[in-house]
N, C-alpha and C positions, 0 to 999 in steps of 0.2 A: 253775915256770912264773913266780909270784909275784917269788920274783930277777931271770926271766927279761924282765919286762914294768918292776919296780923299773929297773933298769939302762937298762933302754928311754928310763922319761924322766927319766932323772937327765943322758941323751946330750941331751935331746927339749931342757934344760935352760939358759933365754936370761938376763943380765945386764938384759940392756932389758926388757924383758917382764917380767919380777919388775922393779920399779925401778918400770913403768908399776902391774901393778899394787896391787903395796907403795900406791898413791896408793886408791888405793880398797878400802882395809882387807882385802887378795886378801896372798896367801904365795908364791907360787911364781912360776915360770919360764916357767911353757907360751905356746907360742900355741892360743893354742885350738882355734886348724886343724889346727893336726895333731898334734893329742887328739883331734881325732875319727875324724880319718884315722887313727887309732891303732886307734880304741874299730871303728870299721869294718869296722878288720883283722880285731880277736881276733871282735865279730858279737858273741850275745848268749850272755855265758857263766855264768849268777850264779854259781855256786859260787867262782870265778876271783875274782869284782864281791863280797865279800861277802872271801875277805878279801886285798881289797884296802884296803878298806874298811878293814880292823881297821888296818892298817898305821895309819893315824893321820896318813899323808902326804894336803899337798891338792893333788897332781897326780892320784893314788895313790885318789882319794875322785871326786872329778870325772868319770874314767875308768870308771873302777867304775859312777859315774849310770845312763851314754852306754852299760854294754855288760849291766845286771844285769833281770833281768824284775821290772818293778814291783810287779803283784802277786802274786809269792811271796810278797813278807814278812806278819809276822803284824801283828798292827795292833804288836802294845810294842815288839818291831825298831825297825819303824820312828818310835813315845817313842820312844828309847834314841837311834839314829840324827840323831834334829832337834836333840834337849838335846846332842848328840856338834857338828851342827854349825856352828861360831866363827864363822867362817870367810864373808864376804856370798856369792860364788861357792857355794861350800859349797853353804849352807842355799839361795841361790835356786834349783838346780838338782835339788835332791833335792825342794825342795814341789812345785816343775813338770814335771820330770817326772820324779818315781816315786810324789808323797802325793798326787797328784793324780788318778792316771790309778787312785789302788789302787781294793776299796770299803771298806778301812778309812777315808775320805781325809773322813766325815763324821762318824766319830765325834772321832775324833783334833783334829777341827776342834772341837766338842762339849767334848775336854777340855785347847783348846790357850788356847780364846781365851782366858780372865781364871789365866792360866798367871802367876806370879810371879818367870817371867822373862822380858825381857823379850823378849830376842830367839824363844824358842819363843813367844812372844802375838804375835809381829807373824807367824810360822806360822799364827796361827789368822783372825788376821783376811783376809791374805792371803785363807785360806780362804773369808773369811764375803763378799767385794769377790765372789766368785767366785762369788758365788748371788746374789749381788746385782741379778747379770747378768744371770744364766745361768737361776736357779727359785727366784725369789723366794718358793715361795707358804712360805712357815710361818712364818717367817721377823718379827721384830719389825723393820721397820725402824724409827722412833719410838722405841723404844729405846735403837737402835743413833748416833741422834743423840743419846739423850741421852746417853751411854757420852760417845760422841766429843767436845759438846758441854765435860761438867765434865772431862773428864785428858784431849782429844792437849796439850793445849798446854807441860801442862809432864811427856810423854811423853819416853822417851828414842826415840834417834832414828828406828832400825828403825823400834819399834815408833811413832811418831809417823809416817813416811810410812806403814807400811802403813789407818790409823784415816784419815791424812788422803786415800788412793784412795778407801776405800771412803764416806768425806765425800764423794768424784766422784760414786763411780758410782752412789751412793742422786742425788744432785743428777741425773746426765745418763738416767737408766736413772725416773727414778720424776716424772711429772710433777708430779704433788701436796703433794709433796714437795721438789717445787725451793726452790721459796725458803727454806721453815727453811734447808736443805741450803747457801745461797751466805747468808742469814744469819750464822750458823752462819764461814763459812772469811770474812766479814771483821771478824769480830767476833776471829775469836783472830786472825786473821791469819801464822797459818804457812803460811811455805813464800814470802811472801808474800816478801821478794830474792828469791829460790834466781837465779843466774843460768842466764841459756834463753838458747841457742843461735838465729841469725836462723833462721825458719822453721820451728822446736822449742813447740810450745806448755810453761805455764808450768807448771808441777803445784801451783800453788797455783789452793784447790778456784772458786773462782771462774773463773779465770780460765780453766780449764778446764773447767764443767763452760757458763761458758759459748761455749762454741771449736767442741768432743762436741757440744751445741745446734745450732749456727747451721749444721753440719758436715753434719744430718743433714737440716733440713731443707732445706736445698739441692739436696739429692742429688735 
């Protein structure tokens, strides 16, 4: 069955789609809508998902994420998978569709947060950002701001992006830390010049915080 699925994925490969994806750091040419349609047809299939992941092929791994049972993975399995997920889309889907639904997510957050691999560490920061918004109890928000202030400006791209998101989320969700979050963003100027389409919110933390707080106030 793996061979059949891999052949079908190969048939869905489109050079134009690959060219677009490669601009974003990904290495596959399968339209995501078609990938989701294939996943819907295959339905949940944990064994097949594991075998597709083992191929190392990016499209196969994305499909594996869509058909797996997130709670079926052991903590160490998810740790290995995250360390193998080097392409942005696989990393993002694995984190959001699998790890966040796992009973091991908090343990992995703590494991990854200060990992020497910046891509893995970015996953830890992303999980922390979710807790900032949904379950901040026991989080040291002042301590997080200390780390962000000290390390974000020189962090590698994906880690920097995740830390910046955490900074913005702290400022948006926690009024008592808002002034400090704004000041850190203004001082570090991370993503200040990031190109933003009309009508979209800038990822520059001071603008992001201000806009989201305004929207909530207007609701």
